[in-house]
Structures are given as structure tokens and as C-alpha cells.
C-alpha positions in Angstrom: 0.0 0.0 0.0 1.5 3.4 -1.0 1.8 6.3 1.4 1.5 9.5 -0.6 3.0 11.6 2.2 6.1 9.5 2.5 6.4 9.3 -1.3 6.2 13.2 -1.5 8.8 13.5 1.3 11.1 11.1 -0.5 10.8 13.0 -3.8 11.4 16.3 -2.1 14.5 14.9 -0.2 16.0 13.5 -3.4 15.6 16.9 -5.1 17.5 18.6 -2.2 20.3 16.1 -2.3 20.5 16.2 -6.1 20.8 20.0 -5.9 23.7 19.6 -3.5 25.5 17.1 -5.6 25.0 18.9 -9.0 24.9 22.6 -8.1 27.1 22.8 -4.9 29.6 20.1 -5.5 29.5 20.1 -9.3 29.3 23.9 -9.9 30.6 25.4 -6.7 27.4 27.3 -5.8 28.3 27.9 -2.1 25.5 30.4 -1.6 23.1 27.5 -2.3 25.1 25.4 0.2 24.2 27.8 3.0 20.5 27.3 2.1 20.6 23.5 1.7 22.6 22.6 4.9 20.9 23.1 8.2 22.9 25.1 10.9 22.8 22.0 13.1 24.1 19.6 10.4 26.4 16.8 11.5 28.7 14.6 9.4 28.8 11.2 11.0 31.7 10.1 8.7 34.0 13.1 8.3 37.0 13.0 6.1 40.4 13.0 7.9 41.4 16.5 8.7 37.9 17.9 8.5 35.3 18.3 11.3 31.8 17.2 11.6 29.8 20.4 11.2 28.4 22.4 8.3 31.5 24.6 8.1 33.8 21.6 7.8 31.8 20.1 4.9 31.9 23.5 3.2 35.7 23.5 3.6 35.9 19.9 2.2 33.8 20.8 -0.8 36.0 23.9 -1.4 39.2 21.7 -1.1 37.8 19.3 -3.7 36.9 22.1 -6.1 40.4 23.6 -5.6 42.1 20.2 -6.2 39.8 19.5 -9.2 38.5 22.7 -10.7 36.4 20.7 -13.2 35.0 18.5 -10.4 31.9 16.8 -11.9 29.6 14.4 -10.1 27.8 11.7 -12.1 24.7 10.4 -10.2 24.0 6.7 -11.0 21.0 6.4 -8.8 19.2 7.8 -5.8 16.7 6.1 -3.5 14.9 7.5 -0.5 12.9 6.4 2.4 11.1 9.5 3.6 13.9 12.0 4.4 16.8 9.5 4.1 18.4 9.7 0.7 21.1 7.2 -0.6 23.1 8.3 -3.6 25.6 6.2 -5.6 27.8 8.4 -7.8 31.1 8.8 -9.5 33.1 11.9 -9.3 35.4 13.0 -12.2 38.0 15.7 -12.4 41.5 16.8 -13.3 44.0 17.0 -10.5 45.1 20.6 -11.1 45.3 21.8 -7.4 46.8 20.5 -4.2 45.0 17.6 -2.6 45.7 16.5 1.0 49.3 17.7 0.8 49.9 16.3 -2.7 50.9 18.6 -5.5 48.8 18.7 -8.7 49.5 16.1 -11.2 47.3 17.1 -14.1 45.9 13.5 -14.1 42.2 12.8 -14.9 40.6 10.8 -12.1 37.3 9.1 -11.2 36.2 7.7 -7.9 33.0 6.3 -6.5 31.1 7.4 -3.5 27.9 6.3 -1.7 26.3 8.8 0.6 23.2 8.8 2.8 21.9 12.2 3.7 19.0 13.0 6.0 16.7 15.9 4.9 14.4 17.5 7.3 12.1 20.4 6.2 14.0 20.9 3.0 17.5 21.0 4.6 20.3 18.5 4.9 20.7 17.7 8.6 23.1 14.7 8.6 25.5 12.7 6.4 27.0 9.2 6.4 29.1 8.0 3.5 32.1 6.2 2.0 34.2 7.2 -1.0 37.0 5.3 -2.8 39.7 7.6 -1.6 42.3 4.9 -1.8 41.5 4.6 -5.5 41.8 8.3 -5.9 45.1 8.5 -4.2 46.4 5.6 -6.4 45.3 7.5 -9.5 47.3 10.7 -8.5 50.3 8.6 -7.6 50.2 9.4 -3.9 49.9 5.7 -3.0 51.4 2.9 -5.1 49.0 0.8 -7.0 48.7 -3.0 -6.6 
């Protein structure tokens, strides 16, 4: 039996997360970031060297766009259960800026990520996720390949 309210919430939550992925991460629209992320946002799986709050995620996004000025996300699919949205995506870019202490290489890279974001009243309030950072570091030569 369908639940129209839950289906509407799921669709709205997917739209919010998609805007973050495409417009904030992909185009660098950091004004939109301020509107999409709730002030009490918490990242439950922060990247090493970054904190867990909204400002830390903003800094991470900025660091990725500096390292990869052509940073482009490719969403493969999104599913939602009410306000919980899971996204499987691949990020693409050219390593033309420093990344975690590693000088630019000019190499084209791609790495996968799976994120779960909680959306409440149209704003992202929490994040859990994993990304293939080992694969990324191998591609830029920071870690030897197997």
C-alpha cells in the first residue's frame, strides 16, 4: 500500500540532495550550500582533517573544487525512504590543485562514493558516506597501485 505523504517527502528529499550534488559540489554554488545545509548539520563520517559540522563540509567541498576545478559528479541512482536519501555516484575531475598535501599532477581521475543524507524540512541535517579515496590516491600517484 502506498503512502502519498512518504512518497512526497522522498521525492522532495531526493531533489534537495541532487541540488547539493549537482549545483554545490559540481558547480561550486556555495550560496546554495548555505540554504541546503541546516545550521545543526552533523557529518557522521567526516574525512580525515575535517570536522563534523556544516563549516567543515563547506571546507571539504572547497578543497575538492580547488584540487579538481572541473569536479563533476555523475549520479548513477538515488533512492529515498522518507527523508533519508542514498546516492551512488562517481566523481570525475582533473587534479590541477593541491590535494591533502599532494601537488597537482594534471591527471584525470574518477572515484565512486555512496552517501546517505538526512533531509528535514528541506535542509540536509546529517550525512553518512564512504568514498573510494584509496583509488583516488592511487590515481594521482600518492599511493602505489597494486
